[in-house]
C-alpha positions in Angstrom: 0.0 0.0 0.0 1.3 3.4 -1.0 0.4 6.7 0.6 0.4 9.4 -2.1 -1.6 12.0 -0.3 -2.7 12.4 3.3 -4.9 15.1 4.6 -7.0 15.9 7.7 -10.7 15.9 6.9 -12.9 16.2 9.9 -13.3 15.6 13.6 -16.5 14.2 14.9 -18.1 13.8 18.4 -20.6 11.2 17.2 -20.6 8.4 14.7 -23.4 10.0 12.6 -21.2 13.0 12.0 -18.4 10.9 10.4 -17.9 11.0 6.6 -20.4 9.3 4.4 -18.1 8.0 1.7 -17.9 4.1 1.6 -14.1 4.1 1.8 -12.6 1.5 4.1 -11.5 2.9 7.5 -8.5 1.7 9.4 -8.8 3.0 13.0 -6.0 3.4 15.5 -6.6 3.3 19.3 -4.6 2.8 22.4 -4.1 4.0 26.0 -3.1 7.6 26.4 0.6 8.4 25.7 1.2 5.3 23.7 2.5 7.3 20.8 -0.5 7.2 18.5 -0.1 10.6 16.9 3.6 10.1 16.2 2.8 6.7 14.6 0.1 8.2 12.4 2.5 10.9 11.3 5.2 8.3 10.6 2.8 6.2 8.5 1.8 9.3 6.5 5.3 10.6 6.2 4.0 13.9 7.5 5.1 15.2 10.9 2.4 17.8 11.0 -0.6 15.6 10.1 -1.7 14.6 13.6 -1.1 16.8 16.5 1.4 15.4 19.0 1.7 16.4 22.6 3.7 15.5 25.7 0.4 15.6 27.6 -1.7 12.5 27.3 -5.4 12.5 26.6 -5.3 15.3 23.9 -7.4 13.4 21.3 -11.0 14.0 22.3 -12.8 13.4 19.0 -13.0 10.9 16.1 -10.4 12.3 13.6 -10.6 11.2 10.0 -7.6 11.6 7.7 -8.3 11.0 4.0 -5.5 8.9 2.3 -5.1 9.0 -1.5 -7.9 11.4 -2.4 -9.6 10.0 -5.5 -9.5 12.0 -8.7 -12.8 13.6 -9.7 -15.2 11.2 -11.3 -13.6 7.8 -10.8 -11.6 5.6 -8.5 -8.1 4.4 -9.4 -8.1 0.8 -10.7 -5.1 -0.2 -8.6 -5.9 -1.2 -5.0 -2.7 0.4 -3.7 -3.8 3.8 -5.0 -7.5 3.7 -3.8 -8.6 6.1 -1.2 -9.2 5.1 2.4 -9.6 6.7 5.8 -7.0 6.6 8.6 -9.1 7.2 11.8 -7.5 8.5 15.0 -9.7 7.5 18.0 -9.5 9.0 21.5 -7.2 7.1 23.9 -8.7 5.1 26.7 -7.8 4.8 30.3 -6.7 8.4 30.9 -6.9 8.5 34.7 -7.2 12.3 35.0 -10.6 12.4 33.2 -13.6 12.5 35.5 -16.0 9.6 35.6 -18.7 11.3 33.5 -16.1 12.5 31.0 -14.5 9.0 30.8 -18.0 7.5 30.2 -18.6 9.9 27.4 -15.3 8.9 25.7 -16.1 5.2 26.2 -19.5 5.7 24.6 -17.9 7.5 21.6 -15.3 4.8 21.1 -17.6 1.9 21.5 -20.3 3.4 19.2 -17.7 3.9 16.5 -16.3 0.4 16.8 -19.6 -1.3 17.0 -21.7 0.8 14.6 -19.5 2.2 11.9 -20.0 0.1 8.8 -16.9 1.5 7.1 -14.6 0.4 10.0 -12.5 -2.3 8.3 -9.8 -3.0 10.9 -8.8 -1.7 14.3 -5.2 -1.3 15.2 -4.6 -1.4 18.9 -1.4 0.3 20.0 0.7 -1.2 22.9 3.8 0.3 24.4 6.3 -2.5 24.0 8.3 -1.4 27.0 5.5 -2.2 29.5 4.2 -5.3 31.1 0.8 -6.4 29.7 -1.8 -4.1 31.3 -5.2 -5.3 32.6 -7.0 -2.5 30.8 -5.6 -3.5 27.4 -6.2 -7.2 28.0 -9.8 -6.5 28.9 -10.2 -4.3 25.8 -8.9 -7.2 23.6 -11.4 -9.5 25.3 -14.2 -7.0 24.5 -13.2 -6.8 20.9 -13.2 -10.6 20.7 -16.6 -10.9 22.3 -18.0 -8.5 19.7 -16.3 -10.0 16.7 -14.2 -6.9 15.9 -11.3 -7.5 13.5 -8.1 -6.1 15.0 -4.3 -6.2 15.0 -1.7 -5.1 17.5 0.9 -2.5 16.9 3.8 -2.5 19.4 5.1 1.1 19.6 8.4 2.7 20.9 10.6 -0.2 19.8 13.6 2.3 19.7 13.3 3.0 23.4 14.7 -0.4 24.5 17.5 -2.8 23.4 16.9 -5.3 20.6 17.3 -8.2 23.0 14.7 -6.8 25.4 12.4 -5.9 22.5 12.2 -9.5 21.4 11.7 -10.8 24.9 8.9 -8.3 25.7 7.0 -9.1 22.5 7.4 -12.8 23.2 6.2 -12.4 26.8 3.2 -10.3 25.7 2.1 -12.9 23.1 2.5 -15.6 25.8 0.1 -13.7 28.1 -2.3 -13.2 25.2 -2.2 -17.0 24.4 -3.8 -17.6 27.8 -6.8 -15.7 26.5 -6.8 -16.4 22.8 -6.6 -19.7 20.9 -5.4 -17.8 17.8 -3.3 -14.8 18.3 -4.1 -11.6 16.4 -1.6 -10.2 13.9 1.0 -7.9 15.3 3.6 -5.5 14.0 6.5 -3.9 15.9 7.1 -0.2 15.1 9.2 2.8 16.0 8.0 6.3 15.0 11.5 7.6 15.5 13.2 5.2 13.1 10.3 4.3 10.8 10.5 0.7 11.8 7.4 -1.2 10.8 6.0 1.5 8.5 6.0 -0.7 5.4 4.7 -3.7 7.4 1.6 -1.7 8.5 0.9 -0.2 5.1 1.4 -3.6 3.4 -1.0 -5.2 5.8 -3.6 -2.5 5.1 -3.1 -3.1 1.4 -3.6 -6.9 1.9 -6.8 -6.3 3.9 -8.1 -3.8 1.3 -7.5 -6.2 -1.5 -9.2 -9.0 0.3 -12.3 -7.1 1.0 -12.4 -5.8 -2.6 -12.7 -9.4 -3.8 -15.8 -9.9 -1.7 -17.6 -6.8 -2.9 
């Protein structure tokens, strides 16, 4: 999959405010401060596309970025050049949000994931430096219970040694195997070095091609 153009389109507080085009949507979500905005900018090769901040919890709406805007009048014949949406979802588990505010964000996230027909795949971001967190494992379980297709993106691979990186990924998958008979796909990334960029984009391309054959 090639990203030729990437542009911010709209931010929505509700699912019914999201774009109406039937383009496939690949959504990104994770706990606050997992490096989501930096990853999005790395994938788009545009450091100014998604706003990054040292303060967690800054994403408060459903943000749509249009990838590969279609020429007027027709769609490109090549799958790799067809338009799709990259969707930046609010982070979950930000402790400094009040209970009512947190419930509002959870409702926004769950309604998008469960109700948005265009949502093709959810990428769940995990900080590879950390031990498996209960909130993430419970989120995976909720996705499984609702039949939501998802893949894991391990972030911040440049922040630890190569030896520890492999051990942490292996440990995480071992913990997941206690919950899942079949492990979800996963990709290890670094927004600093660009590691995993082609893997993520190629996976999006493979999924896009697969769904196009069923249309």
